[in-house]
C-alpha positions in Angstrom: 6.1 -14.1 9.2 6.7 -17.4 7.3 8.5 -19.9 9.6 10.8 -22.8 8.9 7.9 -25.4 9.1 6.1 -23.7 6.2 9.3 -23.5 4.1 9.8 -27.2 4.7 6.2 -28.0 3.8 6.6 -26.1 0.5 9.6 -28.2 -0.3 7.6 -31.4 0.4 4.8 -30.2 -1.9 7.3 -29.5 -4.6 8.8 -33.0 -4.2 5.3 -34.4 -4.9 5.2 -32.6 -8.2 8.7 -33.8 -9.3 9.3 -37.0 -11.2 10.5 -40.0 -9.2 14.3 -40.2 -9.3 14.8 -36.6 -10.2 16.6 -33.7 -8.6 16.3 -29.9 -8.5 18.9 -27.2 -8.1 17.9 -23.5 -7.4 20.3 -20.6 -6.8 19.7 -17.4 -4.8 21.5 -15.4 -7.5 24.2 -12.7 -7.3 24.1 -8.9 -7.6 24.1 -7.7 -11.2 26.8 -5.2 -12.4 25.5 -1.7 -13.0 28.8 -0.1 -14.1 32.5 -0.8 -13.6 32.8 -2.5 -10.3 29.4 -1.3 -9.0 26.4 -3.6 -8.6 22.7 -3.1 -8.3 21.2 -3.9 -4.8 20.9 -7.7 -4.6 17.4 -9.1 -5.1 17.1 -12.8 -4.3 15.6 -15.2 -6.8 12.1 -15.4 -5.5 11.7 -19.1 -6.2 14.8 -19.8 -4.0 13.4 -17.6 -1.3 10.0 -19.2 -1.5 11.5 -22.6 -0.6 14.1 -21.4 1.9 13.4 -17.9 3.4 17.1 -17.3 2.8 17.9 -13.8 1.4 21.6 -14.0 0.6 23.8 -14.2 -2.4 25.9 -17.2 -3.4 23.5 -19.7 -2.0 21.8 -22.7 -3.5 19.5 -25.6 -2.7 19.5 -29.2 -4.0 16.4 -31.4 -3.7 16.5 -35.1 -4.6 13.4 -37.2 -5.1 14.8 -40.6 -4.4 12.1 -43.2 -4.9 9.6 -40.8 -3.4 11.7 -39.8 -0.5 13.2 -36.3 -0.3 16.9 -35.6 0.3 17.5 -31.9 0.7 20.7 -29.8 1.0 21.3 -26.1 1.5 24.6 -24.5 0.4 25.8 -21.1 1.7 29.0 -19.1 1.6 31.6 -20.1 4.1 32.8 -17.8 6.8 35.2 -15.3 5.4 36.6 -12.7 7.8 37.8 -10.3 5.0 34.5 -10.4 3.1 32.6 -9.7 6.3 34.7 -6.7 7.0 33.9 -5.4 3.6 30.3 -6.4 3.0 28.8 -7.3 6.3 27.8 -10.4 8.2 26.8 -13.7 6.5 24.4 -16.3 7.8 26.0 -19.1 9.9 24.8 -22.7 9.2 22.9 -22.6 12.5 21.1 -19.3 11.5 20.3 -20.6 8.0 18.9 -23.8 9.5 16.6 -21.9 11.9 15.2 -19.8 9.0 14.8 -22.5 6.4 14.3 -25.8 8.2 17.2 -27.4 6.4 19.2 -29.9 8.5 22.0 -30.6 5.9 23.8 -27.3 5.3 27.1 -27.2 3.4 29.4 -24.6 1.9 28.6 -23.5 -1.6 32.0 -24.7 -2.9 30.8 -28.3 -2.4 27.8 -28.0 -4.6 29.5 -29.2 -7.8 30.7 -32.3 -6.1 27.3 -33.0 -4.6 25.6 -32.6 -8.0 28.1 -35.1 -9.4 27.3 -37.4 -6.5 23.6 -37.2 -7.5 23.8 -37.3 -11.3 26.8 -39.5 -12.0 25.7 -43.1 -12.6 28.9 -44.4 -11.2 28.0 -43.1 -7.8 24.2 -43.6 -7.7 24.1 -42.5 -4.1 20.4 -41.7 -4.4 19.5 -44.2 -7.0 19.5 -43.6 -10.8 18.6 -39.9 -11.0 17.8 -39.2 -14.6 16.2 -35.8 -14.5 17.3 -32.4 -13.2 15.1 -29.4 -12.8 16.6 -25.9 -13.1 15.0 -22.4 -13.0 15.2 -21.7 -16.7 12.3 -19.3 -17.3 14.7 -16.4 -17.1 18.4 -16.2 -17.2 19.4 -16.1 -13.5 23.0 -15.0 -12.8 24.5 -17.5 -10.4 28.2 -16.4 -10.6 30.2 -13.6 -12.2 30.4 -15.4 -15.5 27.6 -17.9 -15.4 23.8 -18.0 -15.7 21.5 -21.0 -15.1 21.3 -21.5 -18.8 25.1 -21.6 -19.0 25.0 -24.2 -16.3 22.5 -26.3 -18.2 24.7 -26.5 -21.2 27.7 -27.6 -19.1 25.7 -30.2 -17.2 24.2 -31.6 -20.5 27.7 -32.3 -21.7 28.9 -33.8 -18.4 25.8 -35.9 -17.8 24.3 -37.1 -21.2 22.2 -39.6 -19.3 20.2 -36.8 -17.6 17.1 -35.0 -19.0 16.7 -31.4 -18.1 13.5 -29.5 -17.3 12.3 -26.1 -16.3 11.4 -26.0 -12.6 9.4 -22.8 -12.9 6.0 -24.3 -13.9 6.1 -26.5 -10.8 6.9 -23.6 -8.6 4.2 -21.5 -10.2 1.7 -24.2 -9.3 2.7 -23.7 -5.6 3.1 -20.0 -5.6 -0.3 -19.1 -7.0 -2.3 -20.1 -3.9 -1.3 -18.2 -0.8 -1.2 -19.6 2.7 -2.6 -17.9 5.8 0.9 -16.5 6.7 1.4 -15.3 3.1 -1.9 -13.4 3.2 -0.9 -11.9 6.6 2.3 -10.6 4.9 0.3 -9.1 2.1 -2.1 -7.4 4.5 0.9 -5.9 6.3 2.3 -4.6 3.1 -1.0 -3.0 2.2 -1.4 -1.4 5.6 2.0 0.2 5.2 1.0 1.3 1.7 -2.1 2.9 3.0 -0.1 5.0 5.5 2.3 6.0 2.7 -0.6 7.1 0.4 -2.1 9.2 3.0 1.3 10.8 3.7 1.5 11.7 0.0 -1.9 13.2 0.1 -1.1 15.3 3.2 1.7 17.0 1.4 0.2 17.2 -2.1 -0.4 20.7 -3.4 0.1 22.7 -6.5 3.8 23.4 -7.1 5.3 20.4 -5.4 7.1 18.0 -7.7 6.1 14.5 -8.5 9.5 13.1 -7.4 9.1 14.8 -4.0 5.9 12.9 -3.4 7.5 9.7 -4.7 10.4 10.3 -2.3 8.0 10.9 0.6 6.2 7.6 -0.1 9.6 5.8 0.0 10.7 7.4 3.2 7.3 6.7 4.9 7.2 3.0 4.0 10.9 2.5 4.9 10.3 4.1 8.3 7.5 1.6 8.8 8.9 -1.6 7.2 12.5 -1.4 8.4 14.0 -0.1 5.2 12.7 -3.0 3.2 11.8 -0.8 0.3 9.1 -0.8 -2.4 7.3 -3.5 -4.3 8.1 -1.7 -7.5 9.3 1.8 -8.6 6.6 4.2 -7.7 4.5 5.8 -10.4 3.6 9.4 -9.4 1.9 10.9 -12.4 0.1 14.3 -12.5 -2.0 15.7 -15.3 -1.3 14.4 -18.7 1.3 12.1 -17.3 -1.4 10.0 -15.8 -2.3 8.8 -19.3 1.1 7.1 -19.6 0.7 3.6 -18.0 4.2 3.3 -16.6 5.2 7.0 -16.4 9.0 6.8 -15.7 10.1 10.4 -15.1 8.3 12.1 -12.2 9.9 15.5 -12.6 7.0 17.9 -13.2 5.4 20.2 -10.6 1.8 19.5 -9.8 -0.7 22.0 -11.1 -4.0 23.3 -9.7 -6.9 21.5 -11.4 -4.9 18.4 -12.4 -5.3 14.9 -11.1 -2.5 12.9 -9.4 -2.3 9.2 -10.2 -0.3 7.2 -7.7 0.5 3.6 -8.4 2.6 2.3 -5.6 3.2 -0.4 -3.1 5.2 -1.4 0.0 6.4 -4.9 0.6 6.8 -7.1 3.6 9.3 -10.0 3.5 9.1 -9.6 -0.3 5.3 -9.9 -0.4 4.0 -7.0 -2.5 1.2 -4.5 -2.3 0.0 -3.0 -5.5 -2.5 -0.1 -5.1 -3.5 2.8 -7.3 -5.5 5.9 -6.4 -6.2 9.0 -8.4 -7.1 12.2 -6.6 -7.5 15.9 -7.5 -4.4 18.0 -6.6 -6.6 20.9 -5.3 -8.9 18.5 -3.4 -11.9 18.9 -5.7 -12.8 16.9 -8.8 -14.1 18.9 -11.8 -17.4 17.8 -13.2 -15.6 16.0 -16.1 -13.0 14.5 -13.9 -15.7 13.2 -11.6 -17.7 11.7 -14.5 -14.7 9.8 -15.8 -13.7 8.8 -12.3 -17.1 7.3 -11.5 -17.0 5.2 -14.6 -13.6 3.7 -13.5 -14.8 3.3 -10.0 -17.9 1.5 -11.2 -15.8 -0.9 -13.2 -13.5 -1.5 -10.2 -16.5 -2.4 -8.0 -18.0 -4.6 -10.7 -14.8 -6.6 -11.1 -14.6 -7.2 -7.3 -18.2 -8.4 -7.3 -17.5 -10.8 -10.2 -14.1 -12.2 -9.0 -14.6 -15.7 -7.5 -13.4 -19.3 -7.9 -13.8 -20.7 -11.4 -13.7 -17.5 -13.3 -10.6 -16.5 -15.2 -8.7 -13.2 -15.6 -9.7 -13.4 -19.3 -13.3 -13.4 -18.2 -12.7 -10.4 -16.0 -10.9 -8.6 -18.8 -13.8 -9.1 -21.1 -16.2 -7.8 -18.5 -14.1 -4.7 -17.9 -13.7 -3.9 -21.6 -17.5 -4.2 -22.0 -18.3 -2.1 -19.0 -15.9 0.7 -19.8 -17.0 0.7 -23.5 -20.7 0.8 -22.6 -20.3 3.6 -20.1 -18.0 5.7 -22.3 -20.4 5.3 -25.2 -23.3 6.4 -23.1 -21.3 9.4 -21.9 -20.4 10.4 -25.5 -16.6 9.9 -25.0 -16.5 7.4 -27.9 -18.6 6.8 -31.0 -18.3 3.0 -31.1 -17.6 0.5 -28.4 -14.6 -0.7 -30.3 -13.0 2.7 -29.7 -12.5 2.0 -26.0 -9.0 0.7 -27.0 -8.0 4.3 -27.3 -8.7 4.9 -23.6 -8.2 1.5 -22.0 -5.4 -0.7 -23.3 -4.1 -2.9 -20.6 -5.3 -6.0 -18.7 -7.6 -5.7 -15.7 -5.7 -8.0 -13.5 -2.6 -10.0 -12.6 -1.5 -12.3 -9.8 0.2 -10.7 -6.8 2.6 -12.3 -4.3 6.4 -12.4 -3.9 6.5 -10.5 -7.2 4.2 -7.7 -8.1 3.3 -9.7 -11.2 3.4 -13.1 -9.5 4.4 -15.6 -10.7 6.3 -14.2 -13.7 5.8 -17.1 -16.0 2.2 -16.3 -16.8 2.6 -12.7 -17.9 5.6 -13.8 -20.0 3.6 -16.3 -21.9 0.1 -14.9 -21.6 -1.1 -18.0 -19.9 -2.1 -16.3 -16.6 -5.4 -15.0 -18.1 -6.6 -18.6 -18.7 -6.1 -19.9 -15.2 -9.3 -20.5 -13.2 -9.2 -18.6 -10.0 -9.1 -20.6 -6.7 -9.5 -19.7 -3.1 -6.2 -18.4 -1.8 -5.1 -16.6 -5.0 -4.5 -12.9 -4.9 -5.1 -10.7 -7.9 -5.2 -7.0 -8.8 -8.3 -5.1 -9.9 -7.2 -2.1 -11.9 -9.4 -0.5 -14.5 -8.4 2.8 -15.9 -9.3 5.4 -18.5 -6.5 7.3 -20.2 -7.9 10.3 -22.1 -4.9 12.2 -23.4 -7.2 14.3 -25.5 -8.8 15.6 -22.3 -5.7 15.6 -20.1 -7.3 13.0 -17.8 -5.7 9.7 -16.7 -7.5 7.8 -14.0 -6.7 4.3 -12.6 -8.1 2.7 -9.4 -6.4 -0.5 -8.3 -7.2 -2.8 -5.4 -5.8 -6.2 -4.3 -8.3 -9.0 -4.2 -8.1 -12.2 -2.2 -10.2 -14.9 -3.8 -12.3 -16.7 -1.2 -14.5 -19.8 -1.3 -17.6 -17.8 -2.5 -16.2 -14.5 -3.9 -13.3 -12.3 -2.9 -12.1 -10.0 -0.2 -10.8 -6.5 -1.1 -7.6 -6.5 0.9 -7.1 -2.8 0.2 -10.7 -1.7 1.0 -9.6 0.6 3.9 -7.8 2.9 1.4 -10.6 5.3 0.5 -11.7 5.7 -3.1 -15.2 7.2 -3.1 -15.4 10.8 -4.5 -17.0 12.2 -1.4 -14.5 10.4 0.9 -11.5 11.7 -1.1 -12.8 15.3 -1.2 -13.6 15.3 2.5 -10.2 13.9 3.4 -8.4 16.4 1.2 -10.5 19.3 2.6 -9.7 18.3 6.1 -5.9 18.3 5.6 -6.0 22.0 5.0 
C-alpha cells in the first residue's frame, strides 16, 4: 500500500516541475448527478488521489512553489453531525494527515481565502506568485454548479496578474513511471483478476448468460478486494459479440461451439488490472478457432519480446499490424496485407495505472504512442482478430512492466496456451 512518505515524495517531485513562484490547486471532485437527486458513485480525481491518497468528496490541495520551497495545504470537509448521519463518516484532520503526509490541514470553506492570500499581490505572503496550475484536461466537477474550467474563468477575472496553466502534463510525467509500491498494487489487482477469470471459467457452459458470468466476476473480485470494484465495466462477449471491441450489452446465452471473450480487471487502491482471455465455451477449440487463436497468441508473445526501454507504442503497433497481416495473408484470411484493417482495428497498447488507460491525456491527444518506454512503465499487450464473417472474435491481453532490459509479463500466471486452456476446462467437468 502507498504510504504517506510516498505521497509527500510525489508532491516534492511535482514541485520541481512547477515554475518558481507558482501555485497549484487540485480538487478531489464531487459525485455526478445521474437523475433527479440521485448521483453516480463517487470516483475521486485520480491526480488528486495520486498526490494525497485521500478518497473523499469536497477536498482540495494547494501547493505553492515559493522561491523553490514548497508550501502545501490540504482542505477537507468540516465535521457535520447531520451529514454523517445521512452519508457516513468523514476523515478527521488527524486521519487525513496520517494518510497523506500533509501537516497543514484546513476546512474546505477556507480554500478561497487561502487562494486569495497566495495570488493577490497586496498580500504576497509567499512572494509574487504569478502562475496557477489547474487540472484542465477534462472538466472536473468541483461543486454542484462549478467545474475547474468555470473556476479558471472566475480566477482570471479576479487575478489578471496571474497566468494559468494545465497541471495535467506535469502529473502525466510523474504518473507514467511506477514505483515499487505501485507495481505491488498492480500485481495484487492482477492476482485478484486471475481468480475472477478462473471463477468465470468454472461456471461457463452453454446456456448460461453473459451477464451471469459478468456478475460472477464482480462478486468474486469484490469478495477478495473488499468491495473495491472493477477497473472498468466487464466485457463478456460470446460468439459474434466478441467481434465488437467494447461489447456493451451482455444479455445473450452462451452457445455450444462459440468462443467467450472476457476483457476484465479488478483494482487495488485504484490501481487497475486489464486482462483479456478468449476460450471455447464447450472447452475445445475448433480447428479454425485454434488457427486464428494461435495467430493472435503469436502476436501477443512477439510484442512482449519486443517491448523494452526506448521503443514506442507506435513501434509496437507497427510490428503488430505487420505480424497479423503477414500471418492472415499466409492463412488465406485476407488477399492483401492492407486488408488486415478489416480484422484488426485498434491499438496494440496503452499505459496502465490509476486509470485503465493511464494517464488519460495521451489517449485523448494521441501522444501516448510516441513516448519512448522507460523502466517502471506499465503497458497493455492486446492483439486481436475480429472476424465477423466467420463468427470469431479473439483478443489476448496481458499487462507488461517495462524493465531495464525488456519487460515482465505481470499477468503471465493467467493461462493462455491452447493446451493449457483445454486441459483446464476439461478438468472442471
